[in-house]
C-alpha positions in Angstrom: -0.1 -0.2 0.1 1.3 3.9 -1.0 0.0 7.0 -0.4 -1.5 7.0 -3.8 -5.0 7.0 -4.3 -5.1 3.1 -5.2 -2.8 0.5 -3.8 -0.6 -1.0 -6.5 -1.0 -4.8 -5.1 -4.4 -6.3 -4.3 -4.9 -9.8 -4.2 -6.0 -11.1 -7.7 -10.1 -10.9 -8.0 -10.5 -7.7 -5.7 -11.4 -4.5 -6.5 -8.5 -1.7 -6.4 -8.0 -0.4 -2.8 -8.7 3.2 -2.5 -6.7 4.6 -0.2 -7.5 8.5 -0.5 -9.2 10.2 2.0 -9.0 9.2 5.6 -7.2 5.9 6.3 -9.4 4.9 9.5 -12.5 5.8 10.8 -12.1 7.4 14.4 -13.9 4.6 16.3 -12.2 2.0 14.5 -9.7 0.7 17.3 -11.5 1.7 20.4 -11.6 -0.8 22.9 -13.8 -3.0 22.0 -15.8 -3.0 25.5 -16.5 0.6 24.8 -18.3 -0.5 21.4 -20.2 -2.8 23.2 -21.5 -0.7 25.9 -25.0 -0.1 24.1 -25.4 -4.2 23.4 -25.0 -4.9 26.9 -27.9 -2.5 27.8 -30.1 -3.5 25.0 -29.5 -7.2 26.0 -30.7 -6.4 29.6 -33.8 -4.9 28.3 -34.2 -7.9 25.6 -33.7 -10.0 28.3 -36.7 -8.5 30.1 -39.1 -8.6 27.2 -38.0 -12.3 26.5 -38.0 -13.5 29.9 -34.3 -15.3 29.3 -30.8 -13.9 29.5 -29.0 -16.6 27.5 -32.1 -16.6 24.7 -28.9 -16.0 21.9 -27.1 -19.1 22.8 -30.0 -20.9 21.4 -30.0 -19.0 17.8 -28.1 -21.9 16.3 -28.4 -25.2 18.0 -26.6 -26.8 15.8 -23.6 -25.9 17.8 -22.8 -25.4 21.7 -23.9 -21.6 23.0 -24.5 -21.0 19.3 -20.9 -20.5 19.0 -20.9 -17.7 21.1 -17.4 -18.6 22.7 -15.2 -21.5 23.9 -16.9 -23.2 21.4 -14.5 -25.3 18.3 -14.0 -23.8 15.1 -14.8 -27.4 13.6 -18.1 -27.6 15.4 -20.2 -26.2 12.6 -18.1 -28.3 10.0 -18.8 -31.1 12.0 -22.3 -30.4 11.2 -22.3 -30.3 7.8 -23.4 -32.8 5.0 -22.3 -33.7 2.1 -23.2 -30.9 0.1 -22.0 -28.4 2.7 -18.6 -29.5 2.9 -18.0 -29.3 -0.8 -17.5 -25.6 -0.1 -15.5 -25.9 2.9 -11.6 -25.9 2.5 -10.5 -29.7 4.2 -9.4 -29.7 7.6 -8.3 -32.0 10.1 -8.3 -31.8 13.8 -4.9 -32.6 15.9 -4.5 -32.5 19.7 -0.9 -30.9 21.0 0.8 -33.4 23.2 3.8 -33.3 25.7 6.0 -35.3 23.3 8.4 -33.9 21.8 7.7 -31.3 18.8 9.7 -33.9 16.0 7.2 -36.9 16.8 4.5 -34.6 16.7 5.4 -33.2 13.2 5.7 -36.6 11.9 2.2 -37.6 13.1 0.9 -34.5 11.6 2.4 -35.2 8.4 1.2 -38.7 8.5 -2.2 -37.2 9.4 -2.4 -34.7 6.5 -1.1 -36.9 4.1 -3.6 -39.5 5.1 -6.9 -37.0 4.1 -5.1 -36.2 1.0 -3.5 -32.7 2.5 0.0 -31.5 3.0 2.3 -28.6 3.4 1.5 -25.4 3.0 -1.3 -25.8 5.4 -2.9 -23.1 7.6 -2.6 -23.8 11.1 -5.6 -22.3 13.5 -6.6 -23.0 17.5 -9.5 -24.7 17.1 -10.7 -22.6 19.9 -10.3 -18.8 19.5 -11.2 -15.6 17.9 -10.3 -12.7 15.8 -7.4 -14.5 14.2 -5.8 -15.3 17.5 -2.5 -18.1 16.2 -3.7 -18.6 13.1 -0.2 -18.9 10.7 0.5 -20.2 7.5 3.1 -23.1 7.7 5.3 -23.9 4.7 7.0 -26.6 5.9 8.2 -28.8 8.9 10.5 -26.3 10.6 7.5 -23.8 10.5 5.4 -26.5 12.2 7.5 -27.8 14.8 8.1 -24.3 15.6 4.0 -23.3 16.0 3.5 -26.6 17.9 6.4 -25.7 20.4 4.7 -22.3 21.3 1.1 -24.1 21.4 -0.2 -24.8 24.8 -0.5 -28.8 25.7 -4.0 -30.1 25.5 -4.9 -27.7 23.1 -6.2 -28.6 19.5 -5.1 -27.1 16.4 -7.1 -27.2 12.9 -5.1 -28.1 9.8 -7.1 -26.3 7.3 -5.7 -26.4 3.3 -4.6 -23.3 1.7 -7.5 -21.8 -0.5 -5.9 -21.6 -4.0 -7.2 -17.7 -4.0 -6.3 -14.7 -2.3 -9.2 -12.7 -2.1 -11.4 -12.6 0.7 -14.6 -11.8 1.9 -16.9 -11.7 5.3 -20.4 -12.6 4.2 -23.0 -12.2 7.3 -26.3 -14.6 6.4 -29.4 -14.7 8.7 -31.9 -17.5 8.0 -35.1 -18.2 10.7 -35.7 -21.5 11.9 -38.4 -23.3 8.8 -38.0 -20.4 6.6 -36.9 -21.6 2.9 -34.5 -19.0 2.4 -32.2 -16.9 4.2 -30.7 -13.6 3.8 -27.3 -12.1 3.2 -27.4 -8.9 5.5 -23.5 -7.8 4.7 -20.8 -8.8 2.9 -17.4 -7.3 3.2 -14.1 -7.2 1.3 -10.9 -7.9 3.3 -7.7 -6.8 2.3 -4.6 -8.2 3.7 -2.2 -5.2 4.0 0.9 -4.8 2.0 3.6 -2.5 1.6 5.7 -2.5 -1.7 9.5 -2.0 -1.9 11.5 0.7 -3.4 14.4 -0.7 -3.5 16.1 2.2 -1.0 13.5 2.2 2.3 13.2 -0.6 5.0 10.1 -2.1 6.1 9.7 0.0 8.8 10.1 3.1 6.9 7.8 1.7 4.2 4.9 1.0 7.0 5.8 4.6 8.5 5.0 6.0 5.5 1.7 4.2 4.2 -1.5 6.0 5.3 -3.0 3.5 7.3 -0.3 1.4 8.1 1.6 4.1 9.5 -1.0 4.4 12.1 -0.4 0.8 13.1 2.7 0.6 13.7 2.1 -1.2 17.0 0.4 -4.3 15.2 3.4 -4.8 12.9 6.8 -4.4 14.8 7.0 -7.1 16.4 5.4 -9.3 14.2 7.9 -8.5 11.4 11.1 -7.6 13.8 13.4 -9.5 12.0 12.7 -7.6 8.8 12.1 -4.5 10.2 15.8 -3.0 9.2 15.9 -4.9 5.8 15.5 -3.2 2.3 12.5 -4.2 0.6 13.7 -4.6 -2.9 12.2 -2.8 -5.6 8.3 -4.2 -6.9 8.4 -6.7 -4.0 4.9 -6.7 -2.3 5.4 -7.3 1.6 2.4 -9.3 3.4 1.8 -7.2 6.6 -0.7 -9.9 8.3 -1.9 -13.4 6.8 -5.3 -13.6 8.8 -7.6 -11.0 7.4 -8.6 -9.7 11.1 -9.4 -6.3 11.6 -7.8 -6.3 14.8 -4.7 -7.5 13.4 -4.9 -4.5 10.9 -6.6 -5.8 7.8 -8.3 -3.3 5.9 -12.1 -3.6 5.3 -14.5 -2.6 2.7 -18.2 -2.5 2.2 -19.4 -4.8 -0.4 -22.9 -4.3 -0.3 -23.3 -4.0 -4.1 -21.9 -7.5 -4.7 -24.8 -9.1 -2.8 -26.6 -10.9 -5.8 -29.6 -13.4 -5.5 -26.9 -16.0 -6.7 -25.1 -15.7 -3.9 -28.2 -16.1 -1.5 -29.2 -19.5 -3.5 -25.7 -20.8 -2.8 -25.6 -20.1 0.9 -29.3 -21.6 1.0 -28.3 -25.0 -0.6 -25.3 -25.0 1.9 -27.2 -24.7 5.0 -29.7 -26.6 4.1 -27.1 -28.9 4.7 -26.1 -27.6 8.0 -29.5 -27.9 10.0 -30.0 -25.9 13.1 -27.4 -23.1 12.0 -29.0 -20.1 11.6 -26.7 -17.0 12.4 -23.3 -16.4 11.4 -20.2 -14.9 9.4 -18.9 -16.8 6.6 -15.3 -15.7 5.8 -15.2 -17.1 2.1 -12.1 -16.9 -0.4 -13.1 -16.5 -4.1 -11.8 -16.4 -7.4 -13.6 -13.2 -8.6 -16.3 -11.2 -7.5 -18.7 -11.7 -10.3 -18.7 -15.4 -9.6 -19.1 -14.6 -5.9 -22.1 -12.6 -6.4 -23.6 -15.5 -9.2 -22.7 -17.8 -5.8 -20.0 -19.6 -7.8 -16.3 -20.1 -7.1 -15.4 -19.6 -3.7 -14.1 -21.7 -0.6 -15.4 -21.6 3.0 -12.5 -21.1 5.6 -14.5 -20.6 8.5 -18.2 -20.0 9.9 -18.2 -17.4 12.9 -21.0 -17.8 15.1 -23.4 -16.1 17.5 -20.6 -13.4 18.5 -19.6 -12.7 15.0 -19.7 -9.0 13.6 -20.8 -7.8 10.2 -17.4 -6.7 9.6 -18.8 -3.8 7.5 -19.0 -1.7 10.3 -15.1 -1.2 10.4 -15.4 0.4 6.8 -13.4 3.5 7.2 -16.6 5.2 5.8 -19.1 3.4 8.1 -20.3 6.2 10.8 -20.4 5.6 14.5 -24.2 5.9 14.7 -24.5 3.1 11.6 -22.0 0.8 13.5 -23.9 1.0 16.4 -27.3 0.5 15.0 -25.9 -2.6 13.3 -24.4 -4.4 16.2 -27.6 -3.8 17.7 -29.7 -5.5 14.9 -27.5 -8.1 14.9 -28.5 -9.1 18.9 -32.0 -8.2 18.5 -32.3 -10.6 15.5 -29.9 -13.4 18.1 -32.9 -13.0 20.6 -36.0 -13.1 18.0 -34.1 -16.8 16.6 -33.7 -18.0 20.3 -37.3 -17.2 20.7 -38.2 -18.7 17.8 -36.1 -22.0 18.6 -37.3 -22.3 22.0 -41.2 -22.1 20.6 -39.3 -25.3 19.2 -38.5 -26.8 22.1 -34.7 -26.0 22.6 -33.6 -25.0 26.3 -31.7 -22.2 26.9 -28.5 -22.7 28.7 -27.5 -21.6 32.5 -25.1 -18.1 32.5 -22.7 -20.6 34.3 -22.0 -22.6 31.0 -21.0 -19.2 29.3 -18.9 -18.2 32.0 -17.2 -21.1 31.9 -16.9 -21.1 28.2 -15.5 -17.5 27.8 -12.8 -18.5 31.0 -11.5 -21.6 28.8 -11.2 -19.6 25.9 -9.3 -16.5 27.7 -6.8 -18.6 29.1 -6.5 -20.6 26.0 -5.7 -17.2 23.8 -3.2 -15.7 26.0 -1.1 -18.8 25.4 -1.5 -19.0 21.4 1.6 -18.4 19.1 1.7 -15.0 17.8 0.2 -14.7 14.1 1.3 -14.2 10.7 
């Protein structure tokens, strides 16, 4: 990314990244608790209205706690049938043991080979959020280092690397017993790059970038080995691998690309994941026209009840729009929960939610640093 109006490097399939105007919205990197104060107040009011504090936790009864917190990422994949899995990038789960890393590497390689996977592979904690601990593992040495940094007893989801780099977050809602759902938002996710000029160090390239220069604290530790290295002229240097907003990824509202073909494709997928009604799909795709038509895309993750409609992190979104979107999301969760309660699903207690949150929080602190 540079200070020109358009970034000179974006993944194939993505539209040019407009860098004119402001680099971030004024609230984009506020503490998360501050953004969610209105949501907490609304939750309490809706709890009185619906006579349940935990109704959102049965919005998607296909997975524990509707995927709110402390739930394995693979839980929704496990609930998927043959048709839905056709769109999900293949994965395997491995639980880290106290064995030496070298022997575990060979166990993982054997497991990957048996399922038709191999290196490079994407490693991600099976319980986690906001891209914590996600890494691209290119060879056995990187795999070994990843294992050594991972907490014993933690589970890793190894997932096939997508054939495409273009990525979007697609939010989908479907009420129980409805024949079709709705795509409520589509957001383009740009992994940030700087491009070398043959004379500037990585630190200087980041400092001179209109957006990355404001987020140097996100990049310095991650790229310390290259921080003072001169990047060759014309070489794109990727600053993050996981396209997570809190890691520095750039989001742009892509609502204009929501078309009936995409909605129909997602309806077919969620026909094959019974009981899953709400969440954001992180999707890799070849080009936007085919994505809009519901073709040529791969699902890398299906996020549950706590997932955000990430168009709120577009730099042009207003604070009012962002808060309104969050409030609409949690209102929808209560409505879905009420519909599922009428179908006989029972709400869990607050203690189950608290224990799940504590468990996830403890694990996240122990995960390896992201790429």
